[in-house]
Backbone as CSV, one residue per row, in Angstrom:
resi,resn,N_x,N_y,N_z,CA_x,CA_y,CA_z,C_x,C_y,C_z
1,MET,1.932,17.909,-4.555,1.326,16.694,-5.055,2.021,16.413,-6.457
2,SER,2.209,15.145,-6.507,2.802,14.537,-7.826,1.480,13.870,-8.525
3,THR,1.553,13.859,-9.789,0.331,13.134,-10.440,0.791,11.648,-10.531
4,PHE,-0.365,10.926,-10.503,-0.175,9.457,-10.564,0.429,9.061,-11.746
5,GLN,0.092,9.815,-12.932,0.689,9.350,-14.177,2.297,9.696,-14.200
6,SER,2.666,10.834,-13.481,4.072,11.019,-13.404,4.823,9.911,-12.695
7,TYR,4.064,9.409,-11.795,4.660,8.245,-10.995,4.824,6.848,-11.914
8,LEU,3.770,6.666,-12.646,3.723,5.577,-13.556,4.904,5.596,-14.738
9,ASP,5.223,6.829,-14.950,6.196,7.203,-16.028,7.683,6.934,-15.512
10,ILE,7.899,6.804,-14.185,9.101,6.555,-13.654,9.651,5.220,-13.912
11,ASN,10.646,4.934,-14.646,11.116,3.563,-14.953,12.057,3.006,-13.916
12,ALA,11.390,2.455,-12.785,12.081,2.028,-11.587,11.250,0.843,-10.962
13,ILE,11.767,0.201,-9.839,11.101,-0.890,-9.282,10.217,-0.339,-8.240
14,ASN,8.938,-0.821,-8.453,8.067,-0.297,-7.221,7.646,-1.534,-6.363
15,TRP,7.088,-1.241,-5.199,6.720,-2.333,-4.307,5.669,-3.068,-4.695
16,SER,4.755,-2.670,-5.432,3.633,-3.536,-5.837,4.148,-4.584,-6.840
17,SER,5.129,-4.428,-7.607,5.707,-5.547,-8.364,6.683,-6.276,-7.613
18,LEU,7.493,-5.521,-6.872,8.562,-6.448,-6.131,7.952,-7.369,-5.130
19,LYS,6.922,-7.095,-4.604,6.400,-8.137,-3.579,5.916,-9.391,-4.178
20,ALA,5.781,-9.320,-5.512,5.461,-10.585,-6.174,6.541,-11.566,-6.112
21,MET,7.884,-10.987,-5.884,8.990,-11.983,-5.753,8.870,-12.804,-4.508
22,HIS,7.934,-12.288,-3.594,7.755,-13.138,-2.502,7.060,-14.410,-2.674
23,VAL,6.212,-14.497,-3.803,5.744,-15.685,-4.372,6.666,-16.497,-5.052
24,SER,7.194,-15.859,-6.073,8.291,-16.565,-6.839,8.851,-15.561,-7.987
25,ALA,9.957,-15.704,-8.516,10.523,-15.075,-9.566,9.592,-15.057,-10.846
26,LEU,9.074,-16.277,-10.984,8.275,-16.409,-12.137,6.950,-15.494,-12.062
27,ALA,6.440,-15.469,-10.688,5.192,-14.460,-10.688,5.516,-13.118,-10.880
28,TYR,6.715,-12.740,-10.471,7.178,-11.432,-10.734,7.309,-11.060,-12.240
29,ARG,7.966,-11.960,-12.967,8.019,-11.712,-14.458,6.611,-11.860,-15.081
30,TRP,5.834,-12.663,-14.556,4.433,-12.956,-15.201,3.643,-11.509,-15.011
31,TRP,3.783,-10.808,-13.838,2.939,-9.704,-13.687,3.565,-8.553,-14.210
32,GLN,4.737,-8.649,-14.543,5.455,-7.487,-15.293,5.007,-7.521,-16.740
33,ASP,4.811,-8.655,-17.264,4.395,-8.738,-18.579,2.960,-8.733,-18.808
34,HIS,2.138,-8.872,-17.678,0.719,-8.999,-17.779,0.126,-8.203,-16.561
35,PRO,0.167,-6.867,-16.664,-0.274,-5.956,-15.615,-1.718,-6.233,-15.307
36,SER,-2.026,-6.128,-14.070,-3.390,-6.370,-13.653,-4.338,-5.120,-14.170
37,PRO,-5.391,-5.492,-14.755,-6.328,-4.566,-15.211,-6.998,-3.815,-14.093
38,ASP,-7.447,-2.641,-14.301,-8.263,-1.833,-13.276,-9.479,-2.575,-12.915
39,LYS,-9.731,-2.455,-11.652,-10.962,-3.160,-10.995,-11.677,-2.143,-10.243
40,PRO,-12.997,-2.453,-9.800,-13.833,-1.513,-9.133,-13.210,-1.379,-7.723
41,ALA,-12.458,-2.381,-7.225,-11.817,-2.077,-5.665,-10.901,-1.112,-6.009
42,TYR,-10.043,-1.220,-7.027,-9.008,-0.153,-7.168,-9.493,1.041,-7.260
43,GLN,-10.512,1.346,-7.921,-11.216,2.646,-8.222,-11.678,3.176,-6.902
44,LEU,-12.274,2.291,-6.026,-12.680,2.603,-4.758,-11.587,3.119,-3.778
45,GLY,-10.599,2.350,-4.005,-9.378,2.685,-3.174,-8.756,4.160,-3.564
46,ARG,-8.664,4.341,-4.828,-8.180,5.653,-5.230,-9.273,6.781,-4.798
47,ALA,-10.553,6.598,-4.910,-11.477,7.579,-4.464,-11.381,7.803,-2.980
48,THR,-11.100,6.778,-2.246,-10.958,6.907,-0.716,-9.719,7.796,-0.434
49,HIS,-8.609,7.352,-1.124,-7.414,8.024,-0.691,-7.625,9.648,-1.181
50,SER,-8.180,9.863,-2.313,-8.480,11.164,-2.736,-9.301,12.024,-1.649
51,ALA,-10.427,11.305,-1.211,-11.295,12.084,-0.402,-10.749,12.336,0.888
52,ILE,-9.769,11.460,1.408,-9.103,11.680,2.610,-7.867,12.579,2.619
53,LEU,-7.034,12.281,1.645,-5.773,13.080,1.441,-5.826,14.338,0.618
54,GLU,-6.838,14.341,-0.293,-6.986,15.638,-1.341,-8.431,15.903,-1.496
55,PRO,-9.114,16.288,-0.354,-10.600,16.554,-0.424,-10.982,17.714,-1.547
56,GLU,-10.050,18.603,-1.845,-10.434,19.546,-2.833,-10.409,19.087,-4.119
57,SER,-9.318,18.253,-4.357,-9.299,17.512,-5.636,-10.489,16.471,-5.892
58,PHE,-10.670,15.858,-4.813,-11.779,14.850,-4.861,-13.156,15.401,-5.321
59,ALA,-13.346,16.656,-4.727,-14.695,17.219,-5.164,-14.670,17.530,-6.627
60,THR,-13.639,17.783,-7.270,-13.571,18.213,-8.704,-13.239,17.045,-9.682
61,GLU,-12.747,16.025,-9.213,-12.193,14.894,-10.059,-13.057,13.739,-9.909
62,TYR,-13.965,13.527,-9.138,-14.808,12.357,-9.136,-16.246,12.850,-9.185
63,VAL,-17.006,12.143,-9.960,-18.390,12.266,-10.317,-19.267,11.084,-10.242
64,VAL,-20.453,11.148,-10.059,-21.318,10.046,-9.960,-22.252,10.112,-11.257
65,TYR,-22.327,8.970,-11.865,-23.414,8.934,-13.052,-24.753,8.643,-12.503
66,PRO,-25.752,9.498,-12.811,-27.044,9.471,-12.343,-27.826,8.207,-12.827
67,GLY,-27.475,7.912,-13.978,-28.225,6.775,-14.660,-27.975,5.372,-14.162
68,LYS,-28.850,4.489,-14.449,-28.764,3.090,-14.001,-27.992,2.159,-14.994
69,VAL,-28.043,2.405,-16.142,-27.285,1.640,-17.151,-26.120,2.401,-17.857
70,ARG,-24.872,1.775,-17.762,-23.864,2.451,-18.394,-23.611,2.154,-19.768
71,ARG,-24.492,2.506,-20.452,-24.421,2.256,-22.014,-25.633,3.198,-22.623
72,GLY,-25.575,3.296,-23.910,-26.533,4.188,-24.735,-26.114,5.511,-24.650
73,LYS,-26.969,6.361,-25.441,-26.632,7.811,-25.619,-26.514,8.627,-24.435
74,ALA,-27.162,8.326,-23.439,-27.104,9.240,-22.176,-25.852,8.855,-21.366
75,TRP,-25.442,7.686,-21.437,-24.172,7.355,-20.985,-22.968,7.955,-21.674
76,GLU,-23.043,7.806,-23.039,-22.002,8.411,-23.583,-21.863,9.979,-23.720
77,GLU,-23.015,10.647,-23.559,-23.025,11.885,-23.553,-22.345,12.467,-22.111
78,PHE,-22.575,11.615,-21.047,-22.214,11.866,-19.688,-20.685,11.819,-19.703
79,GLN,-20.270,10.754,-20.277,-18.689,10.580,-20.412,-18.041,11.669,-21.082
80,GLU,-18.704,12.037,-22.171,-18.172,13.177,-22.967,-18.131,14.494,-22.152
81,GLU,-19.072,14.806,-21.403,-19.174,15.998,-20.574,-18.248,15.848,-19.388
82,ASN,-17.917,14.649,-19.018,-17.078,14.562,-17.750,-15.863,13.885,-17.992
83,GLY,-15.207,14.069,-19.190,-14.093,13.398,-19.608,-12.838,13.561,-18.563
84,TRP,-12.933,14.644,-17.880,-11.748,14.903,-16.943,-11.909,14.203,-15.616
85,CYS,-13.137,13.685,-15.406,-13.334,13.180,-14.091,-13.418,11.681,-14.111
86,GLU,-13.185,11.033,-12.961,-13.287,9.646,-12.897,-14.789,9.297,-12.352
87,ILE,-15.461,8.437,-13.116,-16.832,8.254,-12.677,-16.963,6.982,-11.803
88,ILE,-17.580,7.236,-10.712,-17.715,6.263,-9.769,-19.339,5.927,-9.483
89,THR,-19.558,4.928,-8.780,-20.803,4.677,-8.349,-21.389,5.482,-7.229
90,ALA,-22.670,5.560,-7.073,-23.056,6.457,-5.866,-22.735,5.700,-4.565
91,ASN,-22.836,4.398,-4.577,-22.322,3.646,-3.322,-20.814,3.931,-3.058
92,ASP,-20.039,3.931,-3.988,-18.572,4.151,-3.733,-18.329,5.667,-3.336
93,MET,-19.026,6.555,-3.826,-18.992,7.847,-3.421,-19.365,8.218,-2.088
94,GLU,-20.431,7.465,-1.655,-20.941,7.604,-0.391,-19.996,6.808,0.581
95,LEU,-19.447,5.752,0.330,-18.367,5.098,1.192,-17.134,5.941,1.261
96,ALA,-16.657,6.450,0.251,-15.444,7.221,0.387,-15.566,8.526,1.211
97,GLU,-16.696,9.156,0.953,-16.937,10.388,1.882,-17.161,9.806,3.464
98,THR,-17.793,8.672,3.621,-17.978,8.373,4.913,-16.663,7.987,5.739
99,MET,-15.875,7.351,5.079,-14.457,7.045,5.461,-13.718,8.295,5.693
100,ALA,-13.798,9.335,4.781,-13.064,10.439,5.055,-13.577,11.115,6.155
101,ALA,-14.902,11.303,6.459,-15.430,11.972,7.514,-14.915,11.216,8.898
102,ALA,-14.758,10.045,8.854,-14.327,9.308,9.993,-12.840,9.594,10.374
103,VAL,-12.123,9.725,9.384,-10.722,10.235,9.679,-10.608,11.620,10.041
104,GLN,-11.496,12.519,9.575,-11.465,13.869,9.973,-11.723,14.008,11.430
105,VAL,-12.631,13.341,11.918,-13.127,13.511,13.335,-12.178,12.740,14.303
106,HIS,-11.248,11.959,13.798,-10.336,11.225,14.675,-9.167,12.170,15.195
107,PRO,-9.043,12.439,16.333,-8.156,13.276,16.789,-6.757,13.216,16.458
108,VAL,-6.265,11.812,16.425,-4.910,11.695,16.124,-4.708,11.798,14.640
109,ALA,-5.444,10.823,13.984,-5.319,10.847,12.455,-5.463,12.122,11.702
110,SER,-6.446,13.038,12.146,-6.501,14.167,11.543,-5.322,15.131,11.687
111,THR,-4.813,14.980,12.923,-3.713,15.839,13.281,-2.391,15.332,12.388
112,LEU,-2.158,14.163,12.442,-1.102,13.574,11.442,-1.116,13.910,9.974
113,LEU,-2.529,14.124,9.620,-2.609,14.479,8.155,-2.833,15.865,7.839
114,SER,-1.947,16.656,8.611,-1.982,18.150,8.420,-0.452,18.618,8.330
115,GLY,-0.271,19.694,7.591,1.055,20.297,7.524,2.055,19.483,6.613
116,GLY,1.652,18.499,6.000,2.516,17.835,5.101,2.152,17.767,3.667
117,ASP,2.756,16.818,2.939,2.417,16.685,1.585,1.859,15.376,1.156
118,ALA,0.760,15.297,0.298,0.080,14.241,-0.064,0.556,13.775,-1.458
119,GLU,0.410,12.349,-1.611,0.873,11.638,-2.725,2.103,12.160,-3.418
120,VAL,3.070,11.736,-2.727,4.445,12.231,-3.226,5.350,11.144,-3.819
121,ASN,5.904,11.341,-5.026,6.661,10.491,-5.741,8.014,10.414,-5.121
122,LEU,8.407,9.205,-4.783,9.896,9.011,-4.350,10.671,8.229,-5.344
123,GLU,12.005,8.628,-5.410,12.910,7.930,-6.436,14.238,7.772,-5.784
124,TRP,14.750,6.637,-5.739,16.155,6.425,-5.214,16.922,5.270,-5.919
125,THR,18.096,5.073,-5.697,18.933,4.083,-6.169,19.212,3.124,-5.070
126,ASP,19.119,1.855,-5.106,19.310,0.961,-4.029,20.865,0.705,-4.009
127,PRO,21.457,1.017,-2.878,22.912,1.039,-2.681,23.609,-0.205,-2.861
128,VAL,22.958,-1.497,-2.704,23.460,-2.748,-2.859,23.448,-3.223,-4.237
129,THR,22.327,-3.206,-4.945,22.102,-3.589,-6.119,22.246,-2.708,-7.267
130,GLY,22.119,-1.415,-6.987,22.372,-0.321,-8.022,21.052,-0.192,-8.830
131,MET,20.039,-0.773,-8.448,18.714,-0.698,-9.159,17.878,0.550,-8.773
132,LYS,17.275,1.093,-9.715,16.563,2.209,-9.622,15.269,1.858,-8.878
133,CYS,14.723,2.529,-7.874,13.562,2.151,-7.182,12.657,3.278,-7.106
134,LYS,11.287,3.117,-6.773,10.434,4.186,-6.718,9.244,3.846,-5.695
135,GLY,8.651,4.906,-5.179,7.474,4.646,-4.423,6.588,5.797,-4.469
136,ARG,5.448,5.799,-3.867,4.429,6.679,-3.970,4.000,6.864,-2.515
137,ALA,4.447,7.801,-1.726,4.014,7.889,-0.350,2.578,8.687,-0.160
138,ASP,1.708,8.053,0.626,0.499,8.664,0.678,0.571,10.113,1.459
139,TYR,1.412,10.111,2.356,1.677,11.518,3.090,2.924,11.543,3.653
140,LEU,3.571,12.736,3.562,4.824,13.022,4.192,4.864,14.190,5.182
141,THR,5.411,13.926,6.274,5.625,15.132,7.319,7.143,14.800,7.643
142,ASP,7.444,14.508,9.051,8.729,14.090,9.451,8.833,12.693,9.382
143,ARG,7.825,11.905,8.772,7.804,10.514,8.627,6.892,10.183,7.467
144,VAL,6.986,8.811,7.041,6.035,8.350,6.009,4.816,8.023,6.715
145,ILE,3.671,8.348,6.090,2.226,8.052,6.624,1.515,7.271,5.564
146,ASP,1.123,6.163,5.909,0.342,5.314,4.881,-1.116,5.111,5.365
147,LEU,-1.970,5.283,4.377,-3.402,5.132,4.585,-3.756,3.638,4.056
148,LYS,-4.487,2.916,4.892,-4.954,1.623,4.519,-6.480,1.624,4.914
149,THR,-7.239,0.984,4.069,-8.545,0.474,4.285,-8.733,-1.000,4.612
150,ALA,-9.574,-1.193,5.691,-9.546,-2.779,5.928,-10.983,-3.042,6.457
151,ARG,-11.385,-4.095,6.438,-12.776,-4.554,7.003,-12.690,-4.557,8.524
152,GLU,-11.491,-4.915,8.988,-11.229,-4.767,10.625,-10.029,-4.075,10.847
153,VAL,-10.075,-3.211,11.816,-8.797,-2.367,12.169,-8.329,-2.541,13.609
154,ASP,-8.933,-3.500,14.442,-8.649,-3.686,15.645,-7.126,-4.343,15.563
155,PRO,-6.285,-4.136,16.803,-4.809,-4.459,16.770,-4.626,-5.942,16.305
156,ARG,-5.333,-6.895,16.819,-5.070,-8.161,16.516,-5.351,-8.609,15.044
157,ARG,-6.440,-8.196,14.534,-6.749,-8.583,13.235,-5.800,-7.682,12.162
158,PHE,-5.626,-6.500,12.505,-4.814,-5.667,11.600,-3.343,-6.003,11.411
159,SER,-2.862,-6.287,12.805,-1.456,-6.830,12.709,-1.311,-8.091,11.745
160,ARG,-2.236,-8.959,11.949,-2.220,-10.042,10.898,-2.147,-9.547,9.400
161,ALA,-3.005,-8.589,9.212,-3.126,-7.977,7.915,-1.860,-7.565,7.463
162,ILE,-1.148,-6.892,8.391,0.221,-6.329,8.005,1.191,-7.483,7.716
163,ALA,1.225,-8.423,8.323,2.093,-9.532,8.028,1.569,-10.342,6.776
164,ASP,0.255,-10.451,6.586,-0.227,-11.099,5.433,0.033,-10.504,4.026
165,TYR,-0.118,-9.213,4.165,-0.037,-8.251,2.924,1.369,-7.600,2.750
166,GLN,2.173,-7.969,3.825,3.599,-7.452,3.694,3.774,-5.928,3.821
167,TYR,2.758,-5.263,4.582,2.807,-3.895,4.905,4.096,-3.447,5.328
168,HIS,4.757,-4.301,6.244,5.906,-3.839,6.980,7.078,-3.739,5.971
169,GLY,7.000,-4.625,5.024,8.016,-4.486,3.788,7.841,-3.211,3.082
170,GLN,6.605,-2.970,2.783,6.387,-1.661,2.013,6.732,-0.491,2.680
171,LEU,6.398,-0.395,4.050,6.660,0.680,4.925,8.206,1.039,5.097
172,ALA,8.807,-0.088,5.293,10.375,-0.114,5.363,10.983,0.425,4.037
173,TYR,10.427,-0.121,3.016,10.946,0.145,1.578,10.829,1.647,1.252
174,TYR,9.612,2.186,1.624,9.345,3.703,1.369,10.204,4.505,2.337
175,HIS,10.267,4.109,3.580,11.000,4.846,4.667,12.545,4.834,4.201
176,ASP,13.140,3.896,3.883,14.586,3.837,3.522,14.705,4.735,2.127
177,GLY,13.893,4.488,1.366,13.928,5.053,0.019,13.900,6.690,0.128
178,TRP,12.929,7.124,0.969,12.860,8.581,1.240,13.989,8.985,1.851
179,ARG,14.550,8.378,2.701,15.936,8.845,3.566,16.922,8.995,2.513
180,ARG,17.001,7.922,1.502,18.083,8.013,0.667,17.879,9.274,-0.439
181,SER,16.733,9.534,-0.610,16.262,10.696,-1.698,16.377,12.067,-1.144
182,MET,16.530,12.151,0.132,16.570,13.347,0.845,17.945,14.074,0.794
183,CYS,17.938,15.393,0.879,19.235,16.328,0.699,20.125,15.781,1.696
184,ASP,19.633,15.573,3.007,20.583,15.010,4.076,19.932,13.689,4.553
185,PRO,20.603,12.651,3.995,19.966,11.321,4.322,20.355,10.888,5.554
186,ASP,21.192,11.569,6.271,21.561,11.218,7.839,20.624,12.035,8.781
187,SER,19.699,12.893,8.265,18.988,13.519,9.353,17.777,12.515,9.820
188,PRO,17.579,12.724,11.159,16.629,11.820,11.796,15.093,11.859,11.162
189,VAL,14.542,10.786,11.027,13.166,10.724,10.702,12.510,9.756,11.486
190,LEU,11.079,9.851,11.897,10.433,8.973,12.722,9.980,7.679,11.796
191,ASN,9.700,6.732,12.692,9.155,5.372,12.029,7.799,5.829,11.454
192,PRO,7.489,5.131,10.292,6.322,5.296,9.597,5.077,5.010,10.410
193,ILE,3.907,5.660,10.013,2.662,5.386,10.661,1.698,4.856,9.723
194,ILE,0.743,3.960,10.112,-0.389,3.405,9.351,-1.556,4.038,9.974
195,ILE,-2.464,4.669,9.032,-3.759,5.053,9.494,-4.755,3.979,8.850
196,ALA,-5.319,3.275,9.577,-6.252,2.155,9.216,-7.653,2.660,9.350
197,VAL,-8.396,2.561,8.206,-9.775,2.950,8.201,-10.708,1.860,7.916
198,GLN,-11.718,1.598,8.619,-12.715,0.428,8.520,-13.560,0.846,7.339
199,SER,-13.652,-0.167,6.444,-14.561,0.080,5.384,-16.024,-0.397,5.423
200,GLN,-16.323,-0.798,6.553,-17.703,-1.148,6.924,-18.030,-0.520,8.316
201,PRO,-19.347,-0.575,8.535,-19.767,0.036,9.856,-19.058,-0.748,11.106
202,PRO,-18.550,0.092,12.134,-18.826,1.500,12.316,-17.945,2.429,11.733
203,TYR,-17.193,2.061,10.653,-16.098,2.922,10.138,-15.012,3.482,11.155
204,ASP,-14.630,2.753,11.949,-13.673,3.039,12.964,-12.331,3.404,12.277
205,VAL,-11.625,4.171,13.063,-10.189,4.536,12.577,-9.171,4.146,13.644
206,ALA,-8.060,3.561,13.324,-6.914,3.193,14.243,-5.605,3.733,13.643
207,VAL,-4.726,4.172,14.459,-3.478,4.726,14.071,-2.370,3.807,14.657
208,TYR,-1.508,3.278,13.851,-0.462,2.294,14.310,0.982,2.897,14.088
209,GLN,1.808,2.860,14.806,3.194,3.182,14.449,4.205,1.935,14.505
210,MET,4.920,2.003,13.376,5.739,0.739,13.250,6.969,0.808,14.176
211,THR,7.199,-0.360,14.956,8.171,-0.304,16.039,9.455,-0.557,15.253
212,ASP,10.488,-0.548,15.915,11.968,-0.727,15.206,11.923,-2.053,14.933
213,GLU,11.320,-3.144,15.805,11.451,-4.587,15.384,10.686,-4.758,14.111
214,ALA,9.499,-4.288,13.895,8.584,-4.379,12.734,9.543,-3.808,11.514
215,MET,10.057,-2.578,11.690,10.848,-2.159,10.598,12.047,-2.959,10.297
216,ASP,12.714,-3.611,11.141,13.918,-4.527,10.851,13.365,-5.791,10.022
217,ALA,12.024,-6.242,10.468,11.543,-7.283,9.782,11.138,-6.826,8.173
218,GLY,10.603,-5.754,8.093,10.247,-5.248,6.814,11.396,-4.942,5.973
219,ARG,12.508,-4.402,6.551,13.825,-4.187,5.899,14.303,-5.527,5.373
220,ALA,14.296,-6.519,6.316,14.969,-7.856,5.872,14.132,-8.406,4.813
221,LEU,12.786,-8.113,4.754,11.920,-8.671,3.639,12.245,-7.996,2.290
222,TYR,12.201,-6.745,2.297,12.417,-6.053,0.953,13.777,-6.294,0.410
223,ARG,14.758,-6.350,1.468,16.196,-6.486,1.111,16.352,-7.964,0.328
224,GLY,15.788,-8.909,0.891,15.759,-10.279,0.407,15.219,-10.257,-1.161
225,LEU,14.038,-9.645,-1.192,13.344,-9.509,-2.482,14.179,-8.731,-3.577
226,LEU,14.864,-7.659,-3.127,15.626,-7.048,-4.077,16.927,-7.697,-4.592
227,ASP,17.413,-8.344,-3.584,18.691,-9.239,-3.890,18.326,-10.350,-4.832
228,ARG,17.184,-10.921,-4.609,16.785,-12.010,-5.475,16.545,-11.514,-6.875
229,LEU,15.749,-10.401,-6.915,15.441,-9.749,-8.267,16.755,-9.376,-8.970
230,ALA,17.601,-8.831,-8.241,18.841,-8.555,-8.933,19.621,-9.772,-9.636
231,GLU,19.576,-10.835,-8.905,20.157,-12.120,-9.320,19.413,-12.552,-10.600
232,CYS,18.012,-12.726,-10.466,17.332,-13.143,-11.642,17.494,-12.358,-12.808
233,MET,17.630,-11.001,-12.657,17.797,-10.129,-13.805,19.163,-10.243,-14.425
234,ALA,20.152,-10.550,-13.506,21.444,-10.671,-14.110,21.781,-12.030,-14.837
235,THR,20.989,-13.066,-14.404,21.102,-14.354,-15.133,19.912,-14.679,-16.050
236,ASP,18.965,-13.744,-15.984,17.716,-14.069,-16.794,17.041,-15.288,-16.551
237,THR,17.057,-15.784,-15.306,16.270,-17.051,-14.871,15.221,-16.620,-14.060
238,TRP,14.010,-17.066,-14.100,12.875,-16.728,-13.373,12.193,-18.060,-12.773
239,PRO,12.725,-18.595,-11.841,12.165,-19.833,-11.384,10.811,-19.687,-10.570
240,GLY,10.038,-20.729,-10.475,8.768,-20.828,-9.873,8.898,-21.208,-8.332
241,VAL,7.849,-21.357,-7.729,7.933,-21.612,-6.337,8.663,-22.840,-5.812
242,ALA,8.856,-23.821,-6.643,9.530,-25.020,-6.213,10.211,-25.807,-7.455
243,GLY,11.432,-25.871,-7.539,12.078,-26.494,-8.448,12.381,-28.053,-8.068
244,GLU,12.169,-28.287,-6.927,12.340,-29.729,-6.557,11.233,-30.153,-5.518
245,VAL,11.235,-31.416,-5.155,10.162,-31.982,-4.198,10.274,-31.229,-2.894
246,VAL,9.010,-30.848,-2.481,8.860,-30.140,-1.221,8.246,-30.812,-0.256
247,ASP,8.716,-31.063,0.990,7.919,-31.717,2.161,6.706,-30.905,2.540
248,VAL,5.659,-31.526,2.823,4.577,-30.894,3.297,4.543,-30.392,4.767
249,GLU,4.517,-29.228,5.093,4.452,-28.670,6.542,3.117,-28.093,6.738
250,LEU,2.366,-28.698,7.575,1.015,-28.175,8.107,1.241,-26.962,8.895
251,PRO,0.201,-26.067,8.909,0.205,-24.839,9.791,0.074,-25.359,11.172
252,PRO,0.325,-24.639,12.102,0.252,-25.223,13.691,-1.208,-25.477,13.990
253,TRP,-2.275,-24.976,13.453,-3.689,-25.242,13.922,-3.957,-26.657,13.371
254,ALA,-3.450,-26.893,12.134,-3.829,-28.183,11.417,-3.009,-29.441,12.120
255,ALA,-1.862,-29.000,12.513,-0.949,-29.977,13.138,-1.198,-30.233,14.498
256,GLY,-2.420,-29.694,15.130,-2.738,-30.015,16.490,-2.005,-29.017,17.469
257,VAL,-1.345,-28.031,17.054,-0.563,-27.175,17.880,-1.348,-25.910,18.117
258,ASP,-1.674,-25.611,19.468,-2.582,-24.512,19.865,-1.935,-23.265,20.103
259,THR,-0.607,-23.267,20.427,0.017,-22.099,20.868,1.069,-21.764,19.773
260,VAL,1.431,-20.393,19.758,2.481,-19.902,18.864,3.407,-19.020,19.795
261,ASP,4.659,-19.309,19.459,5.804,-18.622,20.321,5.679,-17.110,20.205
262,PRO,5.478,-16.470,21.235,5.273,-14.968,21.290,6.406,-14.188,20.578
263,ALA,7.578,-14.845,20.874,8.778,-14.211,20.435,8.706,-13.979,18.929
264,SER,8.050,-14.960,18.265,8.094,-14.839,16.757,7.016,-14.063,16.089
265,ALA,6.298,-13.321,16.897,5.251,-12.498,16.397,5.645,-11.177,15.956
266,LEU,5.233,-10.674,14.828,5.437,-9.387,14.302,4.641,-8.519,15.253
267,LYS,5.175,-7.353,15.691,4.623,-6.344,16.574,4.529,-5.042,15.799
268,ILE,3.461,-4.257,16.012,3.408,-2.928,15.765,2.857,-2.180,17.024
269,GLY,3.398,-0.953,17.411,3.023,-0.369,18.619,2.916,-1.182,19.790
270,GLY,3.633,-2.332,19.920,3.573,-3.006,21.062,2.497,-4.161,21.033
271,GLU,1.869,-4.113,19.886,0.796,-5.219,19.753,1.258,-6.397,18.993
272,SER,0.983,-7.547,19.396,1.456,-8.749,18.772,0.569,-9.112,17.672
273,ALA,1.141,-9.708,16.648,0.393,-10.039,15.355,-0.535,-11.211,15.600
274,PHE,-0.350,-11.950,16.849,-0.974,-13.110,17.035,-1.838,-13.094,18.376
């Protein structure tokens, strides 16, 4: 396991910032100069990942403050006594432990998360642009395994989430980066897996394997973003979403179109995104 701070210290392009290029170069530059502050949702996400991927560390690195108000002498003393721990709410502790238990009893997910390495820093050089890149894989075996939490994990809704949040780009980025960082980059590795854990009752778990078609789509996505970023960096120009007048194009449902061409749907494990 690599520490998260060691990952932050790597001076390279990560997916969280690169995907802002999908909005615009201006958005990328803004978020580079104005990093997003920590939020309760981020803290819950870290706790859930730790509870599932590193249960021994979770037991020692996370603690619940028993008081109701996070201020005053009692709160300050608790912080001082537990300075090495991340303090979370009782509700977040319970939710993280519940989702971890759901993964542990899932026969496929629990098997996939054994015999590998959790929270692994990846570093590589993009062969096209020459830019330094990095990623932090949730779990590595003979493939990249990514853990996602979601309100719904059924194939139809989660496939939409993959497309909406560009998870296919992230997984292709990590997969290709891992291969380039390996001692033998030509050695065969399997397509990535996503373990999706429902963050609300009944706390279901689903395992999805990225198809070759989904990987090709993800590769085209991150490749285009990296190429655009390299051009913007070379010219020091950071355009927004529209430099000219743009025609309005309504989504199919608003334009009175009820069907979507199945051939255009992103697929994972044989399931259509629509």
